[in-house]
N, C-alpha and C positions, 0 to 999 in steps of 0.2 A: 756632403757640401750644404752647409745651411744657407737659408736666405740672406742672412744678416750678413755671412762672410761673403758671399759672391755680390751683394750690394756694395760691399767695403772695396771691390775689384775692380770697380767700372772705370776707372781712369782712360782706358783705351778706347770704350765704348763712348765715352762723353767726350774726348779728344774728335775722335771720326766724326761723331755728330756736329760737333760746332764747327768744323772746318767743311762741313760737305754743303753743295751750294743746293742739295735736294733735302730741305728740312720738311720733315714729316707733319703730317695732320691726321686728324681722326673725324671726319666730317662726313662720311659717308658709309654706307654699310658694310662694304667690303674693304674698307681700311683695318689692318691689322693692329693688335693691342699688344702693347710692350707686357713682359711677363718678368721672369727672372733677369735681371741686366747680363748681356754678355760681357767679356772680360778679356778681350783678344787682346795680346802683348805685340802683335804686329801682323802683316800679311797674312792669311793662313798659306800654309804650305800644301798643294797639292802632290801627294805619291801615287803613282799607279802599281797595283799590286796585280800580276796576273797568275790566276791559278790553275797553272799548268808548269811541268817542268820544263818544256820545249813549246811554248806558245807558238811560234812561227811553223813547226813541224807539221802542224795540223792544216793542211789547205783550207778547210771550211772557216778558220778563224780570219776575222781581221787583221792585217798586218800589224804588228806592234809600232813599226816605224810611221804608217799612216796615222795611226790612231795617237799617237803623241805629236805628231806635226801639226795635226787639225787642232789638237787641244792645247798645245801652245799658242798656236795662232788666236784661238779664244781666249786665253788667258792674256795675251798683249792687246786685245781689243779693250775698247770701253763698253762691253757688255754688264761688266760689273759695277759700273761705276755708281748707280742707284742705291745699290747696298749701304752705300755710307749713311744714309739716313736711318738704318737700323743698327749702327754701329759696327760694321764690318769695313774692314779697314782695305780691301782686295785680295785679290789672290798671285800665287807667285809658283811657278813650276818646281818640284822637290825631287822628281829622278823617277824610277820605276824597277822593278825587279819581277822575275818569276818564282814560281812555288818553290820553295826548298822541301825537298824529301823528309826532312825531320817533323815537317807539319801536314804533309800529306801532296805528292806531287801533282796528283788530279782528283778533281772532284767526285769522277765518274759521272753517270748519267742521271744518277736524282741524289740530291741533296736536302738537309733540311735548314732552316734559317738558323738553328743553335748550331749546326754544324759549321755554316758559314763563319759565325761567331768565334767558335773555338779557333777555326781555320786561321782568322786574322789577329786573335789574341795570341795563337802560338808564334806566329811568324813576327809578331811586335815583341813578345816576351825574349825569344832566342834571337835578337837584333844582330849581334855579333856572327852567327852564322848564316843569316837569311840575306842580311842586307837591308832589311827593311827598319827606317830608321824609328827610334823609340818616340811614342807619343809626349807631346808638350802638355805641360797643365800641371796642376796642383793635385795631389792626391785627395780623395775624399774620405773624411772621419768616418764616414757611415759603411766603410767598407773594412773595419777594422776586424770585425767577425768573420768576413766571407771564408768559406772552407777553401785550404790552400796547401801545399801550391797546386793551383788549378784555376779554372775558370771562375772569376768573381761575376759573371753574369748569373750565375745560380744563385746568387744571393739576392733577394727582392729588395731587401734596403740601399743594396749597393747598386743593383741597376736602374733603380727607379728616381735617382736622388739626381738632380741636374747639376752638371760641373760644366760651367761656362767658359774655362779657363784653357780648353785646348786650341791651338790655332794649327794643327795639322788635319787634314782630310785625306783617308786612305780610300781610293776607288779600288774596288776589288772586282775585277772582271772573271766573270764566269764564261768558260768555253764553249763552243757551239757545241749543242749536244747534252748539255746539262741544264737540268729543270730544278727548281727549288719547288719542294712539294711538302706542306704543313698541314697534316690532317686533311688533305684533299684540297686545299689552297694552293695554287700553281701559278709560278711565274709564267707570263706570257697568254695564261687564260684568264686570271684574274688580277694581276697587275703586271707593270714591267719592269720597275726598279722601286728600291725605296734607300733610305736612310736610317740610321741608329746609331747612338752612342752607347758604346758599354764601356764599362770598368776595365780596365789593363789588369792582367794577372797579379798574384801576389809577389811573384819572383822566380828565381830560378829553381828548378826541381831536379832532386838526381834523376840520371846519373852526370848531367852536365854539370852541376856544381861541383863534383869529385874530380873532374879533369880542368874545368877552366877557371871555377873559382868566381868568375865575372859574368854577368851582374849578381852580387850576391842578395840574398833575402834582407831586405831591411823592412823589418815591422814598421807600418805605418805610412809605407809609400805605394803600397797597393790601390788601385782605383783612381787611377789617373784616366783622364777621358780619351777613350779611342773613337774619333770619330769616323763611321764607315758611310761610304756610299755604294751599294751591291748592284751591280749593273750584269743581269744575263743577258749576254750578246746574242742569245737566240730570239730575242724580242724584236732585234734589229734588222734591218733589212742592208744598211749600208753603214760606213763610217759617219758621214752626215747626217743619217738617222740615228745612230749612236749617240751623236751628241746631245740630241734633244733629251735623252735621258740622263747624260752626264752632267748637262749644266742645269737641269730640272733639279737633281739631287744637290749639285754643290751650293746651288742659290739656298735652298733648304737646309741644308747641313750647316750652313754658315748662320743662317737666321734662326732657325730652331733645332739645335743640335739632338736635343732629347724631346721629342714630342710628349707633353704638349705645354710647355712652360717658358717658352720664350716669347719671339713674334708670332702672334697667330689670330686669325680673325675669329672673335667669339662667335659673331652672328651665323656662322658656317659648320658651326661644332657641334656635334650631339652628344660627346662624351663617351661613346660606344666603343669599347674595345681598344682603347687608345694603346695601352702598353702591352695590350695581351699578343704576343709574336704568334700565337696559333691562330690571330684573326689579322695577320699584316696586311691583308686587302683593304683594312677599314682604317688603317694606322694615319690618321692625318689625311685622308684623301681630299677634304675640302677646304681646311681651315689655313694651310700653308701657302706662302706667296705664290709659289708656282701652281699648285693645285686651284686655286682661286681662278688662275687664268685657263690652264691647260691648253694651251696654245704655243705653236712654235713659229720662228721668222727664219726663212734662208738668208745665211750670211756668208760671205766671202771674206775669208781672212787674208791679212798682208800678205802672206806666203804663197796665195791663191787657191787655199781649201777651202772647200764649201762646208760649212757647219749648218744644220738645224739647231737654233737656238729656242730653249724654253723660254716664254714670255713669263714676266712675273709682275705681282701686283706693286705697283709704288704708290704709298700714300701721299706723298706730295704730288703726284700727278693726278691720282683718282682715275686712274686707268692702268692697263697693262702694259709693260715697255720691255723691248729687248735692247735698244741701242739709242743712245741720245742723237740728236739731230744732226746729220752727216755721215753718220753710220754708213758702212757700204754694203747694202741690201740687194741680194739678189731676187728675182722675180720667179713668179711661177707657183707660190705657195697655195694650196687649196684651203679653202676656208668656211668655216660654219659657225653659225650665231651662238655666241657665248652668254655667260652671266649677264647680267645688267644691274649697273650700280644708279642711285640718283645723286647728281652734282647739281644742286639747285634745282631749276626749272628744266635741266636738261638731262637725260639719258646717256650714260657712258657703258657702251656694248662692244667688250672685247671681241675681234675676230677671232675664229678658231680655225686650227688647220685639222687633220686627221684625230680621231677621237685619243685624247691622251690615256696613257693607263699606269703611269708613274704614281707612285706614293711619297 
């Protein structure tokens, strides 16, 4: 997807910003800079994908119903409102499903980042079997040569090309007892959760095409944007705590779906290991809007659920935000000192909770 093409698709981005009461500025060091313009066609749909054939059968896992009730309460709140300044028109609930055995019913105790990508790509590819809706968005022309049928994320040109047209985010929940290990870099030790955009697969592969016939492989359709938020649940102690990782990754998947080419604070990036899955722990830990803050706010949703919301940076406010004035916030959050931004003659210091390990 060329820069010129994506720039021409920025209509929704422009409308979202023009109607937004929080117009972005760029007057303090922590303000994020615009990159490739986002081109969302509507509210981003959130779809939960649980990597287990029977998630609730494992007593260690958080209950699906509790996860989804809490998440829907967050989606229905004003939490995401400040994102309109970055061209994000909001979120809506899209449903959920568990893993289909055709793509692997359970990840086991150890998995790699490419393994997570392959699982998510398979679930989306065989949507008529798995119940996972297909990714929205336009195909990327740079994926025309990716090997297939198979995983297009093995093609560097296809993987590293930003495609800002996808308006669905898939939250991939890994069950308790599963660790991501990439060359010794492990979830919960080096990081807690992360997001990434990978290209969709080229199309249906045998033997499924022989029996089902749809969706057929159509040359030029591969490489639609598959926006993922990967959440290893081992890293969280409760559903409320889990929401800190989920909201952290949702706001960053919306504002910077493929690091580091959309909204990013250039003053806090060093350019090292940004697109290298073998260094997932360095993947935009500083420059994205939730990483700038690394804080969370305890929130009570309208349905009574408690959720720890990841604070994120607002250019308009020159500070970290979680909810606009009037939002219902519970008390008792632990705090620590965060990064300081200079605003005129005043220092703006975000308050911190326990150290964030999301990326």
